[in-house]
C-alpha positions in Angstrom: -30.8 32.1 65.1 -28.2 30.7 66.1 -29.5 27.3 64.1 -29.6 29.3 60.9 -26.4 30.6 61.2 -25.0 26.5 61.7 -26.6 25.4 58.4 -25.6 28.4 56.4 -21.7 28.0 58.0 -22.4 23.8 56.6 -23.4 24.8 53.6 -20.2 27.5 53.7 -18.2 24.5 54.3 -19.7 22.3 51.6 -19.4 24.8 49.1 -15.5 25.6 49.8 -14.5 21.6 49.5 -16.8 21.4 47.1 -14.8 23.9 45.3 -11.5 23.2 46.4 -12.0 19.6 44.4 -13.4 21.1 41.7 -10.0 23.0 41.3 -7.7 20.1 41.4 -9.8 18.2 39.3 -9.3 20.6 36.9 -5.1 20.8 37.5 -5.1 17.4 36.8 -7.2 17.5 33.5 -5.1 20.8 32.2 -1.8 18.0 33.0 -3.7 15.9 31.0 -4.0 17.9 28.0 -0.7 19.0 28.4 -0.1 15.7 28.3 -1.7 14.9 25.4 -0.7 17.7 23.3 3.4 16.4 24.2 2.3 13.0 23.5 -0.1 14.3 19.6 3.9 16.3 18.5 6.1 13.2 18.9 3.4 11.4 17.1 4.0 14.2 14.4 7.4 14.0 14.3 7.7 10.7 13.6 5.6 10.5 11.2 7.6 13.1 9.9 10.2 10.8 9.7 8.7 7.4 8.6 7.4 9.7 5.7 10.8 10.9 5.0 12.1 6.6 5.2 9.3 5.9 3.3 10.2 8.3 0.2 14.1 7.1 0.5 12.7 3.5 0.7 10.5 4.2 -3.0 13.4 4.9 -5.0 13.3 3.1 -8.5 16.9 2.2 -7.9 16.4 0.4 -4.3 13.0 -1.1 -5.9 15.1 -2.3 -8.7 17.6 -4.1 -6.0 14.2 -5.5 -3.9 13.1 -6.9 -7.9 16.4 -8.3 -8.5 17.1 -9.8 -4.5 14.1 -11.5 -3.2 11.4 -11.1 -6.1 14.2 -13.1 -8.6 12.8 -10.5 -11.6 15.0 -9.4 -14.1 15.0 -6.7 -16.6 13.3 -7.1 -19.7 15.7 -6.6 -23.3 14.8 -7.0 -26.6 15.8 -10.9 -26.9 13.3 -12.2 -24.3 10.6 -9.1 -25.6 8.0 -10.4 -28.2 6.0 -8.3 -30.2 2.9 -8.8 -31.2 0.3 -7.1 -33.0 -3.6 -6.6 -32.8 -4.7 -7.5 -36.6 -8.0 -6.4 -35.8 -7.0 -2.7 -34.9 -5.4 -2.8 -38.7 -8.1 -3.7 -40.7 -8.8 0.2 -42.4 -13.2 0.1 -42.7 -14.1 0.6 -45.8 -16.4 3.8 -46.5 -18.9 3.7 -49.2 -19.5 7.1 -51.2 -22.7 7.1 -53.5 -22.6 9.7 -56.0 -25.2 11.3 -57.0 
């Protein structure tokens, strides 16, 4: 009888230690999830701020300024514009109609 009691006591102690270990791991995982959630929120805020900055940088005036300064482009004026016509598209095919 004493042997059975000792075996049961060892089983109960082992189970208790296992439960404590699982609870500790559970708490650590919960804390890790909370940290990850906070990081996601920070990244979402950073992403939305960057989207606003991208929209601000994509305004036509800023793009034109960068094109003039960095790419040394210039605006098209009638003096430098050449108009070309496509002679193929100007030809109208003639239709022949037969009358009976």
